[in-house]
A tleap script that builds the chain and sets N, CA, C and O, in Angstrom:
source leaprc.protein.ff14SB
mol = sequence {
  NMET ASN LYS THR LEU MET SER ILE VAL LEU
  PHE LEU GLY PHE ALA LEU LEU VAL GLY LEU
  SER VAL ALA SER TYR ALA ALA GLU SER VAL
  GLY ASN VAL VAL ASP ASP THR VAL ILE THR
  THR THR VAL LYS ALA GLU LEU ALA LYS ASP
  VAL ARG LEU ALA THR LEU THR SER ILE GLU
  VAL SER THR THR GLN GLY VAL VAL THR LEU
  ALA GLY LYS VAL HIE ASN SER GLU GLU LYS
  ALA MET VAL GLU GLN LYS VAL ARG GLY VAL
  ASN GLY VAL VAL THR VAL ASN ASN GLU LEU
  GLN ILE GLN LYS CGLU
}
set mol.1.N position { 0.764 -1.206 -0.026 }
set mol.1.CA position { -0.044 0.026 0.010 }
set mol.1.C position { 0.875 1.277 0.073 }
set mol.1.O position { 0.514 2.280 -0.542 }
set mol.2.N position { 1.944 1.287 0.716 }
set mol.2.CA position { 2.902 2.414 0.820 }
set mol.2.C position { 3.449 2.653 -0.586 }
set mol.2.O position { 3.570 3.812 -0.982 }
set mol.3.N position { 3.783 1.628 -1.357 }
set mol.3.CA position { 4.394 1.826 -2.653 }
set mol.3.C position { 3.399 2.354 -3.655 }
set mol.3.O position { 3.777 3.107 -4.553 }
set mol.4.N position { 2.190 2.001 -3.536 }
set mol.4.CA position { 1.122 2.496 -4.400 }
set mol.4.C position { 0.909 3.957 -4.118 }
set mol.4.O position { 0.729 4.737 -5.054 }
set mol.5.N position { 0.924 4.378 -2.815 }
set mol.5.CA position { 0.685 5.729 -2.515 }
set mol.5.C position { 1.836 6.603 -3.031 }
set mol.5.O position { 1.640 7.695 -3.564 }
set mol.6.N position { 3.056 6.058 -2.841 }
set mol.6.CA position { 4.267 6.791 -3.346 }
set mol.6.C position { 4.295 6.876 -4.834 }
set mol.6.O position { 4.783 7.870 -5.373 }
set mol.7.N position { 3.805 5.902 -5.522 }
set mol.7.CA position { 3.701 5.908 -6.962 }
set mol.7.C position { 2.690 6.983 -7.433 }
set mol.7.O position { 2.918 7.704 -8.404 }
set mol.8.N position { 1.592 7.048 -6.712 }
set mol.8.CA position { 0.627 8.027 -7.111 }
set mol.8.C position { 1.155 9.483 -6.879 }
set mol.8.O position { 0.949 10.381 -7.696 }
set mol.9.N position { 1.820 9.653 -5.762 }
set mol.9.CA position { 2.367 10.969 -5.403 }
set mol.9.C position { 3.359 11.345 -6.512 }
set mol.9.O position { 3.255 12.430 -7.085 }
set mol.10.N position { 4.303 10.476 -6.816 }
set mol.10.CA position { 5.276 10.721 -7.844 }
set mol.10.C position { 4.654 11.034 -9.183 }
set mol.10.O position { 5.103 11.953 -9.868 }
set mol.11.N position { 3.588 10.264 -9.593 }
set mol.11.CA position { 2.880 10.497 -10.893 }
set mol.11.C position { 2.340 11.918 -10.842 }
set mol.11.O position { 2.575 12.715 -11.750 }
set mol.12.N position { 1.594 12.237 -9.740 }
set mol.12.CA position { 0.926 13.565 -9.765 }
set mol.12.C position { 1.968 14.699 -9.736 }
set mol.12.O position { 1.754 15.745 -10.348 }
set mol.13.N position { 3.133 14.489 -9.004 }
set mol.13.CA position { 4.156 15.537 -9.109 }
set mol.13.C position { 4.758 15.694 -10.463 }
set mol.13.O position { 5.100 16.792 -10.903 }
set mol.14.N position { 4.879 14.583 -11.105 }
set mol.14.CA position { 5.438 14.629 -12.575 }
set mol.14.C position { 4.432 15.417 -13.486 }
set mol.14.O position { 4.757 16.290 -14.290 }
set mol.15.N position { 3.126 14.960 -13.227 }
set mol.15.CA position { 2.062 15.611 -14.140 }
set mol.15.C position { 1.952 17.050 -13.810 }
set mol.15.O position { 1.696 17.851 -14.708 }
set mol.16.N position { 2.129 17.439 -12.580 }
set mol.16.CA position { 2.099 18.901 -12.195 }
set mol.16.C position { 3.288 19.664 -12.883 }
set mol.16.O position { 3.085 20.752 -13.423 }
set mol.17.N position { 4.504 19.094 -12.858 }
set mol.17.CA position { 5.586 19.729 -13.510 }
set mol.17.C position { 5.394 19.786 -15.038 }
set mol.17.O position { 5.758 20.792 -15.647 }
set mol.18.N position { 4.886 18.835 -15.619 }
set mol.18.CA position { 4.668 18.872 -17.105 }
set mol.18.C position { 3.603 19.936 -17.410 }
set mol.18.O position { 3.710 20.695 -18.373 }
set mol.19.N position { 2.558 19.963 -16.541 }
set mol.19.CA position { 1.554 20.964 -16.818 }
set mol.19.C position { 1.976 22.352 -16.647 }
set mol.19.O position { 1.566 23.235 -17.400 }
set mol.20.N position { 2.794 22.578 -15.667 }
set mol.20.CA position { 3.413 24.012 -15.489 }
set mol.20.C position { 4.304 24.327 -16.658 }
set mol.20.O position { 4.304 25.462 -17.135 }
set mol.21.N position { 5.084 23.346 -17.150 }
set mol.21.CA position { 6.006 23.673 -18.256 }
set mol.21.C position { 5.147 24.026 -19.502 }
set mol.21.O position { 5.438 25.017 -20.171 }
set mol.22.N position { 4.183 23.300 -19.797 }
set mol.22.CA position { 3.338 23.555 -20.932 }
set mol.22.C position { 2.644 24.916 -20.776 }
set mol.22.O position { 2.591 25.689 -21.733 }
set mol.23.N position { 2.127 25.209 -19.622 }
set mol.23.CA position { 1.426 26.499 -19.391 }
set mol.23.C position { 2.443 27.639 -19.581 }
set mol.23.O position { 2.156 28.630 -20.252 }
set mol.24.N position { 3.631 27.484 -18.981 }
set mol.24.CA position { 4.602 28.486 -19.150 }
set mol.24.C position { 5.030 28.738 -20.648 }
set mol.24.O position { 5.181 29.877 -21.091 }
set mol.25.N position { 5.208 27.633 -21.372 }
set mol.25.CA position { 5.542 27.777 -22.780 }
set mol.25.C position { 4.376 28.484 -23.580 }
set mol.25.O position { 4.622 29.336 -24.434 }
set mol.26.N position { 3.132 28.098 -23.270 }
set mol.26.CA position { 1.998 28.623 -23.974 }
set mol.26.C position { 1.890 30.118 -23.675 }
set mol.26.O position { 1.650 30.904 -24.591 }
set mol.27.N position { 2.073 30.558 -22.328 }
set mol.27.CA position { 2.001 31.953 -22.014 }
set mol.27.C position { 3.055 32.714 -22.685 }
set mol.27.O position { 2.763 33.817 -23.147 }
set mol.28.N position { 4.293 32.241 -22.798 }
set mol.28.CA position { 5.444 32.851 -23.496 }
set mol.28.C position { 5.090 32.998 -24.995 }
set mol.28.O position { 5.334 34.051 -25.584 }
set mol.29.N position { 4.554 32.012 -25.570 }
set mol.29.CA position { 4.177 32.037 -27.027 }
set mol.29.C position { 3.179 33.118 -27.299 }
set mol.29.O position { 3.328 33.931 -28.212 }
set mol.30.N position { 2.146 33.106 -26.472 }
set mol.30.CA position { 1.104 34.164 -26.605 }
set mol.30.C position { 1.633 35.567 -26.412 }
set mol.30.O position { 1.279 36.518 -27.109 }
set mol.31.N position { 2.516 35.636 -25.405 }
set mol.31.CA position { 3.187 36.963 -25.143 }
set mol.31.C position { 3.943 37.389 -26.322 }
set mol.31.O position { 3.883 38.567 -26.672 }
set mol.32.N position { 4.666 36.520 -26.982 }
set mol.32.CA position { 5.425 36.937 -28.183 }
set mol.32.C position { 4.584 37.339 -29.288 }
set mol.32.O position { 4.915 38.290 -29.996 }
set mol.33.N position { 3.443 36.639 -29.503 }
set mol.33.CA position { 2.525 37.048 -30.531 }
set mol.33.C position { 1.898 38.409 -30.325 }
set mol.33.O position { 1.756 39.191 -31.266 }
set mol.34.N position { 1.514 38.692 -29.062 }
set mol.34.CA position { 0.977 39.982 -28.691 }
set mol.34.C position { 2.026 41.028 -28.873 }
set mol.34.O position { 1.713 42.064 -29.460 }
set mol.35.N position { 3.311 40.851 -28.403 }
set mol.35.CA position { 4.357 41.812 -28.560 }
set mol.35.C position { 4.600 42.044 -30.046 }
set mol.35.O position { 4.771 43.204 -30.420 }
set mol.36.N position { 4.631 41.055 -30.918 }
set mol.36.CA position { 4.812 41.255 -32.307 }
set mol.36.C position { 3.713 42.027 -32.930 }
set mol.36.O position { 3.975 42.867 -33.791 }
set mol.37.N position { 2.491 41.793 -32.546 }
set mol.37.CA position { 1.370 42.531 -33.023 }
set mol.37.C position { 1.495 44.047 -32.691 }
set mol.37.O position { 1.295 44.910 -33.546 }
set mol.38.N position { 1.833 44.324 -31.416 }
set mol.38.CA position { 2.004 45.605 -30.988 }
set mol.38.C position { 3.107 46.329 -31.775 }
set mol.38.O position { 2.921 47.503 -32.097 }
set mol.39.N position { 4.217 45.711 -32.094 }
set mol.39.CA position { 5.336 46.234 -32.769 }
set mol.39.C position { 4.860 46.564 -34.206 }
set mol.39.O position { 5.093 47.659 -34.718 }
set mol.40.N position { 4.207 45.607 -34.814 }
set mol.40.CA position { 3.690 45.842 -36.155 }
set mol.40.C position { 2.719 46.975 -36.184 }
set mol.40.O position { 2.820 47.786 -37.104 }
set mol.41.N position { 1.843 47.112 -35.331 }
set mol.41.CA position { 0.881 48.227 -35.291 }
set mol.41.C position { 1.569 49.524 -35.102 }
set mol.41.O position { 1.258 50.508 -35.773 }
set mol.42.N position { 2.581 49.549 -34.122 }
set mol.42.CA position { 3.380 50.780 -33.804 }
set mol.42.C position { 4.138 51.224 -35.096 }
set mol.42.O position { 4.140 52.405 -35.444 }
set mol.43.N position { 4.746 50.297 -35.760 }
set mol.43.CA position { 5.473 50.644 -36.904 }
set mol.43.C position { 4.603 51.234 -38.025 }
set mol.43.O position { 4.980 52.199 -38.690 }
set mol.44.N position { 3.406 50.609 -38.211 }
set mol.44.CA position { 2.534 51.135 -39.271 }
set mol.44.C position { 2.092 52.582 -38.830 }
set mol.44.O position { 2.021 53.486 -39.663 }
set mol.45.N position { 1.820 52.763 -37.603 }
set mol.45.CA position { 1.410 54.063 -37.077 }
set mol.45.C position { 2.532 55.139 -37.250 }
set mol.45.O position { 2.241 56.271 -37.635 }
set mol.46.N position { 3.803 54.778 -36.965 }
set mol.46.CA position { 4.817 55.717 -37.153 }
set mol.46.C position { 4.986 55.999 -38.560 }
set mol.46.O position { 5.232 57.161 -38.883 }
set mol.47.N position { 4.881 55.020 -39.522 }
set mol.47.CA position { 5.020 55.395 -40.954 }
set mol.47.C position { 3.898 56.257 -41.416 }
set mol.47.O position { 4.103 57.133 -42.255 }
set mol.48.N position { 2.660 56.037 -40.877 }
set mol.48.CA position { 1.560 56.851 -41.312 }
set mol.48.C position { 1.593 58.290 -40.797 }
set mol.48.O position { 1.033 59.223 -41.372 }
set mol.49.N position { 2.284 58.391 -39.684 }
set mol.49.CA position { 2.415 59.839 -39.145 }
set mol.49.C position { 3.365 60.769 -39.960 }
set mol.49.O position { 3.231 61.993 -39.938 }
set mol.50.N position { 4.303 60.150 -40.658 }
set mol.50.CA position { 5.290 60.902 -41.414 }
set mol.50.C position { 4.555 61.391 -42.716 }
set mol.50.O position { 4.061 60.571 -43.490 }
set mol.51.N position { 4.496 62.691 -42.931 }
set mol.51.CA position { 3.852 63.211 -44.027 }
set mol.51.C position { 4.414 62.676 -45.384 }
set mol.51.O position { 3.689 62.418 -46.345 }
set mol.52.N position { 5.791 62.533 -45.374 }
set mol.52.CA position { 6.401 62.081 -46.638 }
set mol.52.C position { 6.121 60.590 -46.889 }
set mol.52.O position { 6.227 60.103 -48.015 }
set mol.53.N position { 5.769 59.900 -45.835 }
set mol.53.CA position { 5.434 58.535 -46.054 }
set mol.53.C position { 3.964 58.152 -46.126 }
set mol.53.O position { 3.603 56.978 -46.212 }
set mol.54.N position { 3.081 59.246 -46.087 }
set mol.54.CA position { 1.630 59.094 -46.079 }
set mol.54.C position { 1.128 58.339 -47.258 }
set mol.54.O position { 0.142 57.606 -47.185 }
set mol.55.N position { 1.846 58.532 -48.394 }
set mol.55.CA position { 1.274 57.904 -49.629 }
set mol.55.C position { 1.927 56.491 -49.785 }
set mol.55.O position { 1.659 55.853 -50.803 }
set mol.56.N position { 2.723 55.988 -48.895 }
set mol.56.CA position { 3.339 54.712 -48.980 }
set mol.56.C position { 2.392 53.603 -48.465 }
set mol.56.O position { 2.644 52.996 -47.424 }
set mol.57.N position { 1.342 53.362 -49.186 }
set mol.57.CA position { 0.404 52.361 -48.782 }
set mol.57.C position { 0.776 51.005 -49.202 }
set mol.57.O position { 0.140 50.016 -48.838 }
set mol.58.N position { 1.815 50.955 -49.975 }
set mol.58.CA position { 2.284 49.594 -50.550 }
set mol.58.C position { 3.380 49.005 -49.697 }
set mol.58.O position { 4.056 48.079 -50.144 }
set mol.59.N position { 3.590 49.494 -48.491 }
set mol.59.CA position { 4.645 48.856 -47.600 }
set mol.59.C position { 3.969 47.870 -46.699 }
set mol.59.O position { 3.042 48.215 -45.967 }
set mol.60.N position { 4.428 46.642 -46.748 }
set mol.60.CA position { 3.850 45.598 -45.868 }
set mol.60.C position { 4.823 45.465 -44.676 }
set mol.60.O position { 6.035 45.567 -44.863 }
set mol.61.N position { 4.326 45.249 -43.507 }
set mol.61.CA position { 5.087 45.127 -42.329 }
set mol.61.C position { 4.692 43.846 -41.676 }
set mol.61.O position { 3.504 43.555 -41.537 }
set mol.62.N position { 5.680 43.062 -41.264 }
set mol.62.CA position { 5.443 41.805 -40.489 }
set mol.62.C position { 6.471 41.681 -39.389 }
set mol.62.O position { 7.589 42.165 -39.567 }
set mol.63.N position { 6.167 41.067 -38.274 }
set mol.63.CA position { 7.065 41.018 -37.152 }
set mol.63.C position { 6.959 39.601 -36.540 }
set mol.63.O position { 5.888 39.048 -36.288 }
set mol.64.N position { 8.156 39.086 -36.333 }
set mol.64.CA position { 8.341 37.744 -35.729 }
set mol.64.C position { 9.437 37.837 -34.691 }
set mol.64.O position { 10.614 37.962 -35.027 }
set mol.65.N position { 9.045 37.775 -33.419 }
set mol.65.CA position { 9.989 37.828 -32.303 }
set mol.65.C position { 10.860 38.982 -32.360 }
set mol.65.O position { 12.069 38.928 -32.136 }
set mol.66.N position { 10.165 40.112 -32.689 }
set mol.66.CA position { 10.835 41.473 -32.698 }
set mol.66.C position { 11.610 41.768 -33.976 }
set mol.66.O position { 12.172 42.855 -34.110 }
set mol.67.N position { 11.656 40.827 -34.918 }
set mol.67.CA position { 12.350 41.052 -36.215 }
set mol.67.C position { 11.288 41.598 -37.169 }
set mol.67.O position { 10.326 40.904 -37.500 }
set mol.68.N position { 11.458 42.776 -37.585 }
set mol.68.CA position { 10.446 43.436 -38.503 }
set mol.68.C position { 10.936 43.278 -39.920 }
set mol.68.O position { 12.081 43.587 -40.249 }
set mol.69.N position { 9.984 42.759 -40.799 }
set mol.69.CA position { 10.321 42.612 -42.218 }
set mol.69.C position { 9.514 43.612 -42.979 }
set mol.69.O position { 8.291 43.654 -42.841 }
set mol.70.N position { 10.183 44.450 -43.809 }
set mol.70.CA position { 9.449 45.372 -44.652 }
set mol.70.C position { 9.490 44.895 -46.067 }
set mol.70.O position { 10.540 44.493 -46.567 }
set mol.71.N position { 8.380 44.934 -46.706 }
set mol.71.CA position { 8.243 44.532 -48.117 }
set mol.71.C position { 7.381 45.548 -48.837 }
set mol.71.O position { 6.537 46.211 -48.235 }
set mol.72.N position { 7.607 45.658 -50.129 }
set mol.72.CA position { 6.868 46.577 -50.935 }
set mol.72.C position { 7.706 47.529 -51.793 }
set mol.72.O position { 8.863 47.240 -52.098 }
set mol.73.N position { 7.133 48.633 -52.169 }
set mol.73.CA position { 7.925 49.545 -53.064 }
set mol.73.C position { 7.964 50.938 -52.501 }
set mol.73.O position { 7.031 51.434 -51.870 }
set mol.74.N position { 9.124 51.550 -52.775 }
set mol.74.CA position { 9.377 52.890 -52.372 }
set mol.74.C position { 9.805 53.723 -53.698 }
set mol.74.O position { 10.039 53.143 -54.758 }
set mol.75.N position { 9.885 55.069 -53.559 }
set mol.75.CA position { 10.300 55.851 -54.689 }
set mol.75.C position { 11.802 55.905 -55.027 }
set mol.75.O position { 12.199 55.952 -56.192 }
set mol.76.N position { 12.614 55.897 -53.965 }
set mol.76.CA position { 14.071 56.024 -54.112 }
set mol.76.C position { 14.800 55.388 -52.870 }
set mol.76.O position { 14.198 54.936 -51.896 }
set mol.77.N position { 16.141 55.405 -53.016 }
set mol.77.CA position { 16.967 54.790 -51.929 }
set mol.77.C position { 16.939 55.627 -50.629 }
set mol.77.O position { 17.092 55.070 -49.542 }
set mol.78.N position { 16.749 56.928 -50.729 }
set mol.78.CA position { 16.625 57.737 -49.544 }
set mol.78.C position { 15.343 57.428 -48.801 }
set mol.78.O position { 15.309 57.416 -47.570 }
set mol.79.N position { 14.289 57.179 -49.559 }
set mol.79.CA position { 13.005 56.847 -48.830 }
set mol.79.C position { 13.162 55.457 -48.202 }
set mol.79.O position { 12.654 55.238 -47.103 }
set mol.80.N position { 13.807 54.565 -48.822 }
set mol.80.CA position { 14.049 53.169 -48.348 }
set mol.80.C position { 14.788 53.290 -46.964 }
set mol.80.O position { 14.410 52.673 -45.968 }
set mol.81.N position { 15.827 54.098 -46.982 }
set mol.81.CA position { 16.581 54.306 -45.827 }
set mol.81.C position { 15.926 54.900 -44.640 }
set mol.81.O position { 16.106 54.516 -43.485 }
set mol.82.N position { 15.069 55.968 -45.053 }
set mol.82.CA position { 14.237 56.661 -44.051 }
set mol.82.C position { 13.224 55.735 -43.414 }
set mol.82.O position { 13.057 55.744 -42.194 }
set mol.83.N position { 12.567 54.961 -44.197 }
set mol.83.CA position { 11.625 53.965 -43.628 }
set mol.83.C position { 12.343 53.029 -42.575 }
set mol.83.O position { 11.884 52.810 -41.454 }
set mol.84.N position { 13.486 52.519 -43.050 }
set mol.84.CA position { 14.179 51.570 -42.123 }
set mol.84.C position { 14.524 52.288 -40.859 }
set mol.84.O position { 14.299 51.754 -39.773 }
set mol.85.N position { 15.079 53.515 -40.955 }
set mol.85.CA position { 15.500 54.248 -39.700 }
set mol.85.C position { 14.269 54.429 -38.778 }
set mol.85.O position { 14.353 54.244 -37.564 }
set mol.86.N position { 13.125 54.796 -39.398 }
set mol.86.CA position { 12.034 54.997 -38.514 }
set mol.86.C position { 11.638 53.762 -37.755 }
set mol.86.O position { 11.324 53.767 -36.564 }
set mol.87.N position { 11.679 52.665 -38.563 }
set mol.87.CA position { 11.290 51.340 -37.965 }
set mol.87.C position { 12.278 50.956 -36.819 }
set mol.87.O position { 11.880 50.411 -35.789 }
set mol.88.N position { 13.483 51.242 -37.032 }
set mol.88.CA position { 14.492 50.905 -35.981 }
set mol.88.C position { 14.362 51.595 -34.751 }
set mol.88.O position { 14.853 51.180 -33.701 }
set mol.89.N position { 13.652 52.730 -34.872 }
set mol.89.CA position { 13.347 53.569 -33.644 }
set mol.89.C position { 12.072 53.086 -32.826 }
set mol.89.O position { 11.761 53.659 -31.782 }
set mol.90.N position { 11.422 52.132 -33.277 }
set mol.90.CA position { 10.224 51.691 -32.581 }
set mol.90.C position { 10.705 50.765 -31.395 }
set mol.90.O position { 11.584 49.925 -31.589 }
set mol.91.N position { 10.153 50.924 -30.255 }
set mol.91.CA position { 10.413 50.116 -29.100 }
set mol.91.C position { 10.035 48.648 -29.348 }
set mol.91.O position { 8.942 48.333 -29.818 }
set mol.92.N position { 10.957 47.794 -29.020 }
set mol.92.CA position { 10.716 46.378 -29.148 }
set mol.92.C position { 11.324 45.806 -30.453 }
set mol.92.O position { 11.459 44.588 -30.565 }
set mol.93.N position { 11.681 46.627 -31.409 }
set mol.93.CA position { 12.274 46.123 -32.632 }
set mol.93.C position { 13.734 45.641 -32.349 }
set mol.93.O position { 14.588 46.394 -31.881 }
set mol.94.N position { 13.955 44.344 -32.663 }
set mol.94.CA position { 15.289 43.821 -32.515 }
set mol.94.C position { 16.116 43.999 -33.744 }
set mol.94.O position { 17.279 44.385 -33.624 }
set mol.95.N position { 15.631 43.761 -34.855 }
set mol.95.CA position { 16.356 44.051 -36.183 }
set mol.95.C position { 15.370 44.309 -37.288 }
set mol.95.O position { 14.188 44.000 -37.135 }
set mol.96.N position { 15.803 44.856 -38.383 }
set mol.96.CA position { 14.923 45.146 -39.499 }
set mol.96.C position { 15.418 44.406 -40.780 }
set mol.96.O position { 16.577 44.566 -41.163 }
set mol.97.N position { 14.572 43.620 -41.423 }
set mol.97.CA position { 14.897 43.069 -42.688 }
set mol.97.C position { 14.263 43.988 -43.713 }
set mol.97.O position { 13.051 43.923 -43.920 }
set mol.98.N position { 15.022 44.820 -44.345 }
set mol.98.CA position { 14.517 45.806 -45.372 }
set mol.98.C position { 14.520 45.170 -46.717 }
set mol.98.O position { 15.548 45.117 -47.392 }
set mol.99.N position { 13.340 44.670 -47.129 }
set mol.99.CA position { 13.214 44.088 -48.434 }
set mol.99.C position { 12.432 44.970 -49.358 }
set mol.99.O position { 11.884 44.485 -50.347 }
set mol.100.N position { 12.356 46.257 -49.072 }
set mol.100.CA position { 11.724 47.249 -49.901 }
set mol.100.C position { 12.455 47.392 -51.265 }
set mol.100.O position { 13.684 47.391 -51.337 }
set mol.101.N position { 11.653 47.514 -52.321 }
set mol.101.CA position { 12.201 47.650 -53.640 }
set mol.101.C position { 11.947 49.131 -54.107 }
set mol.101.O position { 10.941 49.789 -53.840 }
set mol.102.N position { 13.012 49.538 -54.841 }
set mol.102.CA position { 12.840 50.966 -55.406 }
set mol.102.C position { 12.081 50.802 -56.779 }
set mol.102.O position { 12.430 50.060 -57.697 }
set mol.103.N position { 10.941 51.659 -56.750 }
set mol.103.CA position { 10.050 51.678 -57.907 }
set mol.103.C position { 10.792 52.182 -59.066 }
set mol.103.O position { 11.569 53.131 -58.963 }
set mol.104.N position { 10.552 51.519 -60.250 }
set mol.104.CA position { 11.165 51.961 -61.476 }
set mol.104.C position { 10.013 52.850 -62.147 }
set mol.104.O position { 8.894 52.391 -62.375 }
set mol.105.N position { 10.373 54.093 -62.424 }
set mol.105.CA position { 9.303 54.963 -62.985 }
set mol.105.C position { 9.475 55.111 -64.432 }
set mol.105.O position { 8.685 55.797 -65.080 }
savepdb mol mol.pdb
quit
């Protein structure tokens, strides 16, 4: 009887540890998604506030674990650099993958 009780206690302890690990991982994953969404929204808002960038509706912004990827078209290399600089200034941005293409007119 004592071995059976000990086995049950060990099993429940193990199950508790596994459950806590899974819950911690899930909370961290959800937190990352929320943080990435906030970063993306903030980047878009910063770009929209800049009068020079107000017409750049063709810039796509995506964020994964703080890494912001920019895609789309800009008018020239100065604009491309300016967009990247603005994005780098957003809180939470780890790095920027600037895949913006210069429009051929």
